[in-house]
TIRO-2110 file (N, C-alpha, C; in Angstrom, 1 decimal):
// TIRO-2110
8.0, -1.5, -7.5, N, 1, A
7.6, -2.6, -8.1, CA, 1, A
6.0, -2.3, -7.7, C, 1, A
5.2, -2.7, -8.2, N, 2, A
4.0, -2.7, -8.4, CA, 2, A
3.5, -3.5, -7.1, C, 2, A
2.8, -3.1, -6.1, N, 3, A
2.5, -3.8, -5.1, CA, 3, A
1.3, -4.9, -5.1, C, 3, A
1.1, -5.5, -6.1, N, 4, A
-0.1, -6.3, -6.3, CA, 4, A
0.5, -7.4, -7.2, C, 4, A
0.6, -8.8, -6.9, N, 5, A
1.3, -9.7, -7.6, CA, 5, A
0.7, -9.8, -9.2, C, 5, A
1.6, -10.0, -10.3, N, 6, A
1.1, -10.0, -11.5, CA, 6, A
0.7, -8.9, -12.2, C, 6, A
0.3, -7.6, -11.5, N, 7, A
0.0, -6.4, -12.2, CA, 7, A
1.2, -5.8, -12.7, C, 7, A
1.2, -5.3, -14.1, N, 8, A
2.1, -4.7, -14.6, CA, 8, A
2.0, -2.9, -14.5, C, 8, A
2.8, -2.4, -14.5, N, 9, A
2.8, -0.8, -14.3, CA, 9, A
1.8, -0.1, -15.7, C, 9, A
2.0, -0.8, -16.8, N, 10, A
1.0, -0.3, -17.9, CA, 10, A
-0.6, -0.7, -17.5, C, 10, A
-0.9, -1.4, -16.8, N, 11, A
-2.0, -1.6, -16.3, CA, 11, A
-2.7, -0.8, -15.3, C, 11, A
-1.7, -0.3, -14.5, N, 12, A
-2.5, 1.1, -13.7, CA, 12, A
-3.4, 1.8, -14.2, C, 12, A
-4.3, 2.4, -13.3, N, 13, A
-4.9, 3.3, -13.7, CA, 13, A
-4.7, 4.3, -12.6, C, 13, A
-4.1, 5.9, -12.9, N, 14, A
-3.7, 6.9, -11.9, CA, 14, A
-4.9, 7.2, -10.9, C, 14, A
-5.5, 7.1, -9.9, N, 15, A
-6.0, 8.0, -9.3, CA, 15, A
-5.8, 8.7, -8.2, C, 15, A
-4.3, 9.1, -8.4, N, 16, A
-3.8, 10.0, -7.5, CA, 16, A
-4.6, 11.3, -7.1, C, 16, A
-5.0, 11.9, -8.3, N, 17, A
-5.7, 12.9, -8.2, CA, 17, A
-7.3, 13.0, -8.2, C, 17, A
-7.5, 11.9, -8.3, N, 18, A
-9.0, 11.5, -8.1, CA, 18, A
-10.0, 12.4, -6.9, C, 18, A
-11.0, 12.9, -7.4, N, 19, A
-11.8, 13.7, -6.3, CA, 19, A
-12.4, 12.5, -5.4, C, 19, A
-12.5, 13.2, -4.1, N, 20, A
-13.5, 12.4, -3.1, CA, 20, A
-13.9, 13.7, -2.2, C, 20, A
-14.9, 13.1, -1.4, N, 21, A
-15.8, 13.8, -0.8, CA, 21, A
-15.4, 15.1, -0.1, C, 21, A
-16.0, 16.2, 0.1, N, 22, A
-15.5, 17.4, 0.8, CA, 22, A
-14.4, 18.0, 0.2, C, 22, A
-14.2, 17.7, -1.2, N, 23, A
-13.5, 18.8, -1.8, CA, 23, A
-11.9, 18.0, -1.6, C, 23, A
-11.9, 17.0, -1.6, N, 24, A
-10.5, 16.2, -1.3, CA, 24, A
-10.3, 15.6, -2.3, C, 24, A
-8.4, 15.6, -2.4, N, 25, A
-8.0, 14.4, -3.5, CA, 25, A
-7.8, 13.2, -2.8, C, 25, A
-7.7, 12.0, -3.4, N, 26, A
-7.2, 10.6, -3.3, CA, 26, A
-6.0, 10.5, -2.5, C, 26, A
-4.9, 11.1, -3.3, N, 27, A
-3.7, 11.2, -2.9, CA, 27, A
-3.2, 9.8, -2.5, C, 27, A
-3.6, 8.6, -3.4, N, 28, A
-3.2, 7.6, -3.3, CA, 28, A
-3.4, 6.5, -4.7, C, 28, A
-2.9, 5.3, -4.5, N, 29, A
-3.3, 4.7, -6.2, CA, 29, A
-4.5, 3.5, -5.7, C, 29, A
-5.2, 3.2, -6.1, N, 30, A
-6.0, 2.2, -6.0, CA, 30, A
-5.4, 1.0, -7.4, C, 30, A
-5.5, 0.0, -6.8, N, 31, A
-4.9, -1.1, -7.6, CA, 31, A
-6.0, -2.2, -7.7, C, 31, A
-6.8, -2.3, -8.4, N, 32, A
-7.9, -3.4, -8.8, CA, 32, A
-7.5, -4.8, -8.8, C, 32, A
-7.7, -5.6, -8.1, N, 33, A
-7.3, -7.2, -8.1, CA, 33, A
-8.6, -7.8, -7.6, C, 33, A
-8.5, -9.1, -8.2, N, 34, A
-9.3, -10.3, -7.4, CA, 34, A
-9.1, -10.3, -5.9, C, 34, A
-10.0, -10.4, -5.2, N, 35, A
-9.8, -10.6, -3.8, CA, 35, A
-8.8, -12.0, -3.5, C, 35, A
-7.9, -11.8, -2.6, N, 36, A
-7.2, -12.7, -2.4, CA, 36, A
-5.8, -12.6, -3.0, C, 36, A
-5.5, -11.8, -4.0, N, 37, A
-4.3, -11.7, -4.7, CA, 37, A
-3.3, -11.0, -3.8, C, 37, A
-2.1, -11.6, -3.8, N, 38, A
-0.9, -11.3, -3.1, CA, 38, A
-0.7, -9.9, -2.9, C, 38, A
-0.8, -9.3, -2.1, N, 39, A
0.1, -7.7, -1.9, CA, 39, A
1.3, -7.7, -1.3, C, 39, A
2.1, -7.5, -2.1, N, 40, A
3.4, -7.5, -2.0, CA, 40, A
4.3, -6.2, -1.6, C, 40, A
5.5, -6.1, -1.1, N, 41, A
6.2, -5.1, -0.9, CA, 41, A
6.7, -4.2, -2.0, C, 41, A
6.5, -3.1, -2.5, N, 42, A
6.9, -2.3, -3.4, CA, 42, A
8.4, -2.1, -3.3, C, 42, A
8.9, -2.0, -1.9, N, 43, A
10.4, -1.8, -1.8, CA, 43, A
11.0, -2.3, -0.6, C, 43, A
12.3, -2.6, -0.6, N, 44, A
12.9, -3.1, 0.9, CA, 44, A
12.4, -2.2, 2.0, C, 44, A
12.2, -2.9, 3.0, N, 45, A
11.9, -1.7, 4.4, CA, 45, A
11.7, -2.6, 5.6, C, 45, A
11.3, -1.9, 6.5, N, 46, A
11.0, -2.4, 8.1, CA, 46, A
9.4, -2.1, 8.4, C, 46, A
8.6, -3.2, 8.4, N, 47, A
7.2, -3.2, 8.8, CA, 47, A
7.3, -2.3, 10.4, C, 47, A
6.5, -1.0, 10.3, N, 48, A
6.3, -0.2, 11.2, CA, 48, A
5.2, -0.1, 11.9, C, 48, A
3.9, -0.7, 11.2, N, 49, A
3.0, -0.6, 12.0, CA, 49, A
1.9, -1.8, 11.2, C, 49, A
1.2, -2.5, 11.9, N, 50, A
-0.1, -3.3, 11.4, CA, 50, A
-1.1, -3.2, 12.0, C, 50, A
-2.3, -2.8, 11.6, N, 51, A
-3.3, -2.3, 12.4, CA, 51, A
-4.5, -2.1, 11.7, C, 51, A
-5.6, -1.9, 12.1, N, 52, A
-6.8, -1.9, 11.6, CA, 52, A
-7.7, -0.9, 12.0, C, 52, A
-8.2, -0.1, 11.0, N, 53, A
-9.1, 1.1, 11.2, CA, 53, A
-10.5, 1.2, 10.5, C, 53, A
-11.0, 2.2, 10.8, N, 54, A
-12.4, 2.0, 10.0, CA, 54, A
-12.5, 2.4, 8.6, C, 54, A
-11.5, 3.3, 8.1, N, 55, A
-11.3, 3.7, 6.7, CA, 55, A
-10.5, 2.8, 6.1, C, 55, A
-9.3, 2.4, 6.5, N, 56, A
-8.5, 1.6, 5.8, CA, 56, A
-8.8, -0.1, 5.9, C, 56, A
-9.3, -0.4, 7.0, N, 57, A
-9.5, -1.6, 7.4, CA, 57, A
-8.1, -2.5, 7.8, C, 57, A
-7.8, -3.2, 7.3, N, 58, A
-6.4, -3.6, 7.7, CA, 58, A
-5.4, -3.1, 6.7, C, 58, A
-4.4, -2.9, 7.4, N, 59, A
-3.4, -1.8, 7.1, CA, 59, A
-2.2, -2.6, 7.2, C, 59, A
-0.8, -2.0, 6.6, N, 60, A
0.3, -2.1, 6.9, CA, 60, A
1.2, -0.9, 6.5, C, 60, A
2.1, -0.4, 7.5, N, 61, A
2.8, 0.8, 7.2, CA, 61, A
4.5, 0.0, 6.9, C, 61, A
5.0, 0.4, 6.0, N, 62, A
6.6, 0.0, 5.8, CA, 62, A
7.2, 1.0, 5.4, C, 62, A
8.4, 1.6, 6.2, N, 63, A
9.6, 2.4, 6.0, CA, 63, A
10.6, 2.0, 5.1, C, 63, A
11.2, 2.6, 4.3, N, 64, A
12.2, 2.2, 3.4, CA, 64, A
13.4, 2.2, 4.3, C, 64, A
14.6, 1.6, 3.7, N, 65, A
15.7, 1.6, 4.5, CA, 65, A
16.3, 2.9, 5.1, C, 65, A
16.6, 4.0, 3.9, N, 66, A
16.8, 5.3, 3.8, CA, 66, A
16.0, 6.2, 4.8, C, 66, A
14.7, 5.8, 5.3, N, 67, A
13.8, 6.5, 5.9, CA, 67, A
13.3, 7.9, 4.9, C, 67, A
13.3, 7.5, 3.7, N, 68, A
12.6, 8.4, 3.1, CA, 68, A
11.4, 8.5, 2.4, C, 68, A
10.9, 7.2, 2.5, N, 69, A
9.4, 6.9, 2.3, CA, 69, A
8.5, 6.0, 3.1, C, 69, A
7.4, 6.4, 3.4, N, 70, A
6.4, 5.2, 4.0, CA, 70, A
5.6, 4.7, 2.9, C, 70, A
5.1, 3.5, 3.0, N, 71, A
4.5, 2.9, 2.1, CA, 71, A
3.3, 2.3, 2.8, C, 71, A
2.2, 2.7, 2.5, N, 72, A
1.2, 2.4, 3.0, CA, 72, A
0.2, 1.5, 2.3, C, 72, A
-0.2, 0.6, 3.0, N, 73, A
-1.1, -0.6, 2.1, CA, 73, A
-2.3, -0.9, 3.1, C, 73, A
-3.5, -0.6, 2.3, N, 74, A
-4.9, -0.4, 2.9, CA, 74, A
-6.1, -1.5, 2.2, C, 74, A
-7.2, -1.7, 3.1, N, 75, A
-8.0, -2.6, 2.5, CA, 75, A
-7.8, -4.0, 2.5, C, 75, A
-6.6, -4.7, 2.9, N, 76, A
-6.0, -5.8, 3.0, CA, 76, A
-7.1, -7.0, 3.5, C, 76, A
-7.4, -7.8, 2.7, N, 77, A
-8.4, -9.1, 3.1, CA, 77, A
-7.7, -9.8, 4.2, C, 77, A
-6.5, -10.3, 4.4, N, 78, A
-5.8, -10.7, 5.2, CA, 78, A
-4.1, -10.4, 5.1, C, 78, A
-3.7, -10.5, 6.5, N, 79, A
-2.1, -10.6, 6.5, CA, 79, A
-1.5, -11.5, 6.2, C, 79, A
-0.2, -11.3, 5.9, N, 80, A
0.5, -12.6, 5.4, CA, 80, A
0.9, -13.3, 6.6, C, 80, A
0.8, -14.6, 6.6, N, 81, A
1.2, -15.5, 7.9, CA, 81, A
2.5, -15.0, 8.7, C, 81, A
2.7, -14.8, 9.9, N, 82, A
4.0, -14.6, 10.3, CA, 82, A
4.4, -12.9, 10.0, C, 82, A
3.6, -12.0, 9.5, N, 83, A
3.9, -10.9, 9.4, CA, 83, A
4.1, -9.7, 10.8, C, 83, A
5.3, -9.1, 11.3, N, 84, A
4.9, -8.5, 12.4, CA, 84, A
5.8, -7.2, 12.4, C, 84, A
5.4, -6.5, 13.2, N, 85, A
6.2, -5.0, 13.3, CA, 85, A
7.5, -5.4, 13.6, C, 85, A
8.3, -4.3, 13.0, N, 86, A
9.7, -4.8, 13.2, CA, 86, A
10.6, -5.4, 12.3, C, 86, A
9.6, -6.3, 11.4, N, 87, A
10.4, -7.4, 10.5, CA, 87, A
10.8, -6.5, 9.4, C, 87, A
12.1, -7.1, 9.0, N, 88, A
12.6, -6.4, 7.5, CA, 88, A
11.8, -7.3, 6.3, C, 88, A
11.6, -6.5, 5.0, N, 89, A
10.9, -7.0, 4.1, CA, 89, A
11.8, -6.7, 3.0, C, 89, A
11.9, -7.4, 1.6, N, 90, A
12.5, -7.1, 0.8, CA, 90, A
11.6, -6.8, -0.4, C, 90, A
11.6, -6.6, -1.5, N, 91, A
10.8, -5.8, -2.4, CA, 91, A
10.3, -7.2, -3.0, C, 91, A
8.9, -7.4, -3.0, N, 92, A
8.2, -8.5, -3.7, CA, 92, A
7.8, -9.6, -2.5, C, 92, A
8.1, -9.5, -1.2, N, 93, A
7.8, -10.2, 0.0, CA, 93, A
6.3, -10.0, -0.1, C, 93, A
5.6, -10.9, 0.3, N, 94, A
3.8, -11.0, 0.7, CA, 94, A
3.8, -9.9, 1.7, C, 94, A
3.0, -9.1, 2.0, N, 95, A
2.4, -8.6, 3.0, CA, 95, A
0.9, -9.0, 3.8, C, 95, A
0.0, -9.2, 2.7, N, 96, A
-1.2, -9.7, 2.5, CA, 96, A
-2.1, -10.1, 1.4, C, 96, A
-3.2, -9.8, 1.4, N, 97, A
-3.9, -10.4, 0.2, CA, 97, A
-4.9, -8.9, 0.0, C, 97, A
-5.2, -8.6, -1.3, N, 98, A
-6.1, -7.7, -1.6, CA, 98, A
-7.5, -8.1, -1.2, C, 98, A
-7.9, -7.1, -0.7, N, 99, A
-9.7, -7.3, -0.2, CA, 99, A
-10.3, -5.9, -0.1, C, 99, A
-11.2, -5.8, 0.7, N, 100, A
-12.3, -4.7, 0.8, CA, 100, A
-12.7, -4.1, 2.3, C, 100, A
-11.8, -4.4, 3.1, N, 101, A
-11.9, -4.1, 4.3, CA, 101, A
-11.8, -2.7, 4.5, C, 101, A
-12.5, -2.1, 5.9, N, 102, A
-12.6, -0.5, 6.2, CA, 102, A
-13.5, 0.0, 5.0, C, 102, A
-13.7, 1.0, 4.8, N, 103, A
-14.8, 1.9, 4.0, CA, 103, A
-14.6, 1.3, 2.4, C, 103, A
-14.0, 0.3, 1.8, N, 104, A
-14.0, 0.0, 0.7, CA, 104, A
-15.2, -0.5, 0.3, C, 104, A
-15.5, -0.5, -0.9, N, 105, A
-16.9, -1.0, -1.8, CA, 105, A
-16.3, -2.8, -1.4, C, 105, A
-17.4, -3.3, -0.8, N, 106, A
-17.2, -4.9, -0.8, CA, 106, A
-17.2, -5.9, -2.3, C, 106, A
-18.0, -4.9, -3.6, N, 107, A
-17.9, -5.4, -4.6, CA, 107, A
-16.8, -5.1, -5.4, C, 107, A
-15.7, -4.4, -4.8, N, 108, A
-14.5, -4.0, -5.8, CA, 108, A
-13.2, -4.1, -4.9, C, 108, A
-13.0, -5.1, -4.8, N, 109, A
-11.7, -5.4, -3.8, CA, 109, A
-10.4, -4.7, -4.6, C, 109, A
-9.5, -4.5, -3.7, N, 110, A
-8.7, -3.3, -4.3, CA, 110, A
-7.6, -3.3, -3.2, C, 110, A
-6.3, -2.6, -3.7, N, 111, A
-5.3, -2.1, -2.7, CA, 111, A
-5.3, -0.6, -2.9, C, 111, A
-5.4, -0.2, -1.5, N, 112, A
-5.3, 1.0, -1.5, CA, 112, A
-3.7, 1.7, -1.4, C, 112, A
-3.1, 2.2, -2.0, N, 113, A
-1.6, 2.3, -2.1, CA, 113, A
-1.0, 3.6, -1.9, C, 113, A
-0.6, 4.3, -0.7, N, 114, A
-0.2, 5.4, -0.7, CA, 114, A
1.4, 5.5, -0.3, C, 114, A
2.1, 6.5, -0.9, N, 115, A
3.3, 6.8, -0.8, CA, 115, A
3.7, 8.2, -0.1, C, 115, A
4.2, 8.1, 1.1, N, 116, A
4.4, 9.4, 1.8, CA, 116, A
6.0, 9.7, 2.2, C, 116, A
6.0, 11.1, 2.1, N, 117, A
7.5, 11.2, 2.4, CA, 117, A
7.8, 11.0, 3.8, C, 117, A
8.7, 10.9, 4.3, N, 118, A
9.2, 10.2, 6.0, CA, 118, A
9.2, 11.6, 6.5, C, 118, A
8.4, 11.9, 7.5, N, 119, A
8.3, 13.4, 8.3, CA, 119, A
9.5, 13.2, 9.0, C, 119, A
9.4, 12.5, 10.2, N, 120, A
10.2, 12.3, 11.3, CA, 120, A
10.3, 11.5, 12.0, C, 120, A
11.1, 11.0, 13.1, N, 121, A
11.1, 10.1, 14.1, CA, 121, A
9.8, 9.9, 14.6, C, 121, A
9.3, 10.9, 15.2, N, 122, A
8.0, 11.3, 16.1, CA, 122, A
6.7, 10.7, 15.5, C, 122, A
6.7, 11.5, 14.0, N, 123, A
5.5, 11.4, 13.3, CA, 123, A
5.8, 10.9, 11.8, C, 123, A
6.2, 10.0, 11.9, N, 124, A
7.0, 9.2, 10.6, CA, 124, A
5.9, 9.1, 9.5, C, 124, A
4.5, 8.9, 10.3, N, 125, A
3.4, 8.6, 9.5, CA, 125, A
2.9, 9.7, 8.5, C, 125, A
3.2, 10.8, 9.0, N, 126, A
2.6, 12.2, 8.8, CA, 126, A
3.1, 12.8, 7.6, C, 126, A
3.7, 12.3, 6.7, N, 127, A
4.3, 13.1, 5.8, CA, 127, A
3.7, 13.4, 4.4, C, 127, A
3.9, 14.2, 3.6, N, 128, A
3.3, 14.7, 2.3, CA, 128, A
3.2, 13.5, 1.3, C, 128, A
2.3, 13.1, 1.1, N, 129, A
1.8, 12.4, 0.1, CA, 129, A
2.5, 12.3, -1.4, C, 129, A
3.1, 11.3, -2.0, N, 130, A
3.8, 11.6, -3.4, CA, 130, A
3.2, 10.8, -4.1, C, 130, A
3.0, 11.0, -5.6, N, 131, A
2.1, 10.2, -6.3, CA, 131, A
3.2, 9.0, -6.6, C, 131, A
2.7, 7.9, -6.5, N, 132, A
3.5, 6.4, -6.9, CA, 132, A
3.7, 6.2, -8.1, C, 132, A
2.8, 6.4, -9.0, N, 133, A
2.8, 6.0, -10.4, CA, 133, A
4.2, 6.0, -11.0, C, 133, A
5.1, 7.0, -11.0, N, 134, A
6.1, 7.3, -11.6, CA, 134, A
7.5, 6.2, -11.2, C, 134, A
7.1, 6.0, -9.9, N, 135, A
8.0, 4.9, -9.3, CA, 135, A
7.8, 3.5, -9.5, C, 135, A
6.8, 2.9, -10.2, N, 136, A
6.4, 1.8, -10.0, CA, 136, A
6.5, 1.3, -11.3, C, 136, A
8.0, 0.8, -11.7, N, 137, A
8.1, 0.6, -13.2, CA, 137, A
8.7, -1.0, -13.3, C, 137, A
8.5, -1.6, -12.1, N, 138, A
8.4, -2.8, -12.1, CA, 138, A
7.2, -4.0, -12.1, C, 138, A
7.0, -4.7, -12.9, N, 139, A
5.7, -5.8, -12.8, CA, 139, A
5.6, -6.5, -11.1, C, 139, A
4.6, -6.7, -10.7, N, 140, A
4.6, -7.0, -9.2, CA, 140, A
4.8, -8.3, -9.3, C, 140, A
5.9, -8.7, -8.6, N, 141, A
6.5, -10.4, -8.6, CA, 141, A
6.8, -10.6, -7.1, C, 141, A
6.0, -11.5, -6.8, N, 142, A
5.9, -12.1, -5.4, CA, 142, A
7.1, -13.0, -5.5, C, 142, A
8.0, -12.5, -4.2, N, 143, A
9.2, -13.5, -4.0, CA, 143, A
9.1, -15.1, -3.4, C, 143, A
END
């Protein structure tokens, strides 16, 4: 499911291979939306980390039940009320709202969404990135 409420798969612009400074690639998807639009879980899973950092701003990590993928949601304006680490979420549950925290352009609120392969129990967040676009086949619908 597209992780922003109301966004259809055909509305996405694939930014996965977009160039970044230092010769890097983006390896994530930016979903542009109005500030405050609900950010929703793209799949069932468990919230593994809720944190704030200089690059991503307000972030949430969700690991799917089979521990195949880590979903990373960044630049959130706000977290969903009551969201906590260890919480089980279902596809479409609200995680927060679209924003521009961290290093995001204040005039271009968006969700930075990254899909990673689950590495291992000790370094679950350090897996290889996967282009999420082919997996996002359902319109983002808040539960």
